[in-house]
Every structure is written in C-alpha cells, then in structure tokens.
C-alpha positions in Angstrom: -160.1 -72.1 -180.0 -160.4 -69.5 -182.8 -163.5 -67.3 -182.4 -165.3 -65.3 -185.0 -167.8 -62.6 -183.9 -170.1 -61.4 -186.5 -172.3 -58.4 -185.5 -175.3 -57.6 -187.3 -176.8 -54.4 -186.1 -178.2 -52.0 -188.9 -176.5 -48.9 -187.3 -173.9 -50.1 -184.7 -172.5 -46.7 -184.5 -175.7 -45.6 -182.6 -176.1 -48.9 -180.4 -175.3 -48.5 -176.8 -175.6 -52.4 -176.3 -174.2 -54.3 -179.2 -171.3 -51.8 -179.8 -170.4 -52.0 -176.1 -170.6 -55.8 -176.1 -168.6 -55.9 -179.4 -165.8 -53.8 -177.9 -165.8 -55.8 -174.6 -165.3 -58.9 -176.7 -162.5 -57.4 -178.8 -160.7 -56.0 -175.7 -160.8 -59.6 -174.1 -158.4 -60.8 -176.8 -160.7 -63.9 -176.8 -162.1 -63.0 -180.4 -159.7 -63.4 -183.2 -161.8 -61.4 -185.4 -164.9 -59.1 -184.8 -166.8 -57.6 -187.7 -169.6 -55.2 -188.1 -171.5 -56.8 -190.9 -173.6 -53.8 -191.9 -170.4 -51.8 -192.4 -169.0 -54.5 -194.5 -172.1 -54.8 -196.7 -174.0 -51.7 -196.7 -175.5 -52.5 -200.0 -176.3 -56.2 -199.0 -174.0 -57.5 -201.6 -172.4 -60.4 -199.8 -169.1 -61.8 -200.8 -170.1 -65.3 -200.4 -166.6 -66.8 -201.2 -165.0 -64.7 -198.6 -167.4 -65.5 -196.1 -167.2 -69.2 -196.7 -163.5 -69.0 -196.4 -163.7 -67.0 -193.1 -166.2 -69.6 -191.7 -163.9 -72.5 -192.4 -160.9 -70.8 -190.7 -162.9 -70.6 -187.1 -164.0 -72.9 -184.5 -166.4 -70.9 -182.9 -169.0 -68.6 -184.8 -170.8 -66.0 -182.8 -173.7 -64.2 -184.2 -174.4 -61.1 -182.3 -177.6 -59.0 -183.1 -180.6 -57.2 -181.8 -184.1 -58.9 -182.0 -186.4 -56.9 -184.3 -190.0 -57.7 -184.4 -189.3 -61.1 -183.0 -186.7 -61.8 -185.8 -183.1 -61.1 -186.7 -182.0 -58.1 -188.7 -182.5 -58.6 -192.4 -178.7 -58.6 -193.4 -178.5 -61.7 -191.2 -181.3 -63.5 -192.7 -179.8 -62.7 -196.2 -176.3 -63.7 -195.1 -177.5 -67.1 -194.0 -179.3 -67.5 -197.3 -176.3 -66.7 -199.4 -173.4 -68.0 -197.4 -174.7 -71.3 -196.0 -175.1 -73.1 -199.5 -175.7 -76.7 -200.5 -172.6 -78.6 -200.8 -170.7 -76.0 -198.4 -172.8 -76.2 -195.2 -175.2 -79.1 -196.0 -175.7 -81.8 -198.5 -173.7 -84.9 -199.4 -170.6 -83.1 -199.5 -171.5 -79.8 -197.4 -169.7 -80.5 -194.3 -167.4 -77.3 -194.1 -169.2 -76.3 -190.7 -169.3 -79.8 -189.1 -168.3 -79.7 -185.5 -167.9 -75.9 -185.3 -169.8 -74.1 -182.6 -172.6 -71.5 -183.2 -173.1 -69.1 -180.4 -176.0 -66.4 -180.5 -175.8 -63.3 -178.5 -179.0 -61.4 -178.5 -180.3 -57.8 -177.2 -184.0 -57.8 -176.7 -185.8 -54.7 -176.3 -189.0 -56.0 -174.6 -189.2 -57.0 -171.0 -189.0 -60.6 -169.8 -192.9 -60.8 -169.1 -193.5 -60.4 -172.7 -191.5 -63.4 -173.4 -193.1 -65.8 -171.0 -194.5 -68.3 -173.4 -197.9 -67.9 -171.8 -201.1 -67.3 -173.9 -200.2 -64.8 -176.8 -196.5 -64.7 -175.9 -193.7 -66.7 -176.9 -190.0 -67.3 -175.4 -186.6 -66.3 -176.8 -185.5 -70.1 -177.4 -188.6 -70.4 -179.5 -187.9 -67.2 -181.7 -184.3 -68.7 -182.1 -185.5 -72.0 -183.2 -184.5 -71.5 -186.8 -180.9 -70.9 -185.7 -180.8 -74.1 -184.0 -182.5 -76.0 -186.9 -179.8 -74.3 -189.1 -177.1 -75.6 -186.8 -178.6 -79.1 -186.9 -178.7 -79.1 -190.6 -175.1 -78.0 -190.9 -174.0 -80.2 -188.2 -172.7 -77.5 -185.9 -173.0 -77.5 -182.2 -175.7 -75.1 -181.2 -174.4 -73.5 -178.0 -176.8 -72.4 -175.3 -177.9 -68.7 -176.7 -177.3 -65.7 -174.3 -179.5 -62.6 -174.2 -180.4 -59.5 -172.3 -184.1 -58.2 -171.9 -184.9 -54.4 -171.8 -182.0 -53.7 -173.8 -183.5 -50.3 -174.9 -183.9 -49.3 -171.2 -180.6 -50.8 -169.8 -178.2 -48.6 -167.8 -174.6 -48.6 -168.8 -173.7 -50.6 -165.7 -176.2 -53.3 -166.8 -174.9 -53.3 -170.4 -171.4 -53.8 -169.1 -172.2 -56.5 -166.7 -173.9 -58.5 -169.4 -171.0 -57.9 -171.7 -168.6 -59.1 -168.8 -170.5 -62.3 -168.6 -170.5 -62.9 -172.2 -166.6 -62.3 -172.5 -166.2 -64.8 -169.5 -168.0 -67.5 -171.3 -167.2 -67.0 -174.8 -164.3 -69.3 -175.1 -165.3 -71.8 -172.6 -164.6 -75.1 -174.4 -167.2 -77.0 -172.2 -169.8 -75.2 -174.2 -169.2 -77.1 -177.2 -171.2 -80.0 -175.8 -174.4 -78.0 -175.0 -176.2 -81.0 -173.2 -173.2 -82.1 -170.9 -172.5 -78.3 -170.3 -176.2 -77.7 -169.2 -176.4 -81.0 -167.0 -173.3 -79.8 -165.4 -174.6 -76.3 -164.8 -177.8 -77.7 -163.4 -176.0 -80.0 -161.1 -173.6 -77.2 -159.8 -176.7 -75.0 -159.0 -178.7 -77.7 -157.3 -175.3 -78.6 -155.1 -175.0 -74.7 -154.3 -178.8 -74.4 -153.4 -178.9 -77.7 -151.3 -175.6 -76.9 -149.5 -176.6 -73.4 -148.5 
C-alpha cells in the first residue's frame, strides 16, 4: 500500500503537534511521501496537474491538519476546490480516485466536552462531514477519522502517544472497509469487556 501524507498546517515549523506527527509517520517508513503543503504553496497557487498526478499514484491519501474555528485551514479548502475537478475526481469519467482511501488526522485545540453534540455544541464527525461527502462523491473509502482534543495544551508525552497510535494504524489494510473494520473493532471490544 502506497501512502501519501499531505499536511496542511499554516506554520508547521511552529507546531508541536502536527510537526511531531508528520515526523513520526515519516520515521515509520510506512508513508511513501509526506508533504508540508503550506511550504509547497505559500502563495496558494496550486499546481493542479502535479497534485492530480500524485493522487493517482497512491492508494491511501492522508489529510493531516489542525481544526481552526470548526473548519479546515484555508489552503486545504482551496486544494480540494482546485484539485478535485470534474472528470478527474467525479463526473461520468471522473474516477481517478475511485477505491482509494481517504484518512483524516486532525488536531483539535478545544476540550472534548465542547464537542459533545449537546445543545450548542457539535461533534468532530459532524464537522468533518464535508470530507465524508467528498469521499462519497469521488468514490473513495472514507476511513474512520482520528483526532486529538486539547492539542494546544497537550504534553510532549501525549503528543508522542497519539502519534504512535496513528503510525500503528496508518497502513492497516482492514481500515479500507470502514464498516467491516468498525464492526470488527466493536466485537473485539465487547469480547474483551465480557471476558474480563
């Protein structure tokens, strides 16, 4: 499985979390190519043809980013708008992403209780729904997203621990079928609970 990691952080050099996760994924040897997209496109002038060629070469596309004001960073939105074009990503002949995996790795500054979904709050899966819809339209497999709350206040040990989890699961081929993977995980969790 060839994995492409695209990191959309406006200032990765100043990021404790995303910079470390990017490094952990690279050090694992499981990611074939890892890119700092803001360093690639500081002027927001995206090379659409190059990006499309890269996407066509990989099996699993990882989008790694911090959540800002309940949304992705602006370059990621522009990248989606520019790169996932009609007849490339969707349309009668737009099947270049069909069957590829889309994995989101997200850092969230807020605390978990502010994403409970209750009353005035929302949930992380709700906020990431546009990515799921994008995966549906482009016929990609939308893998179960992963995220960490309190990224702003996390200790180096917590950041390292979460990054190690992402490394462990990043190339798991079972995740390409999200429903089957979720059912298997739930069954395993239930077995360990009732067997204890």
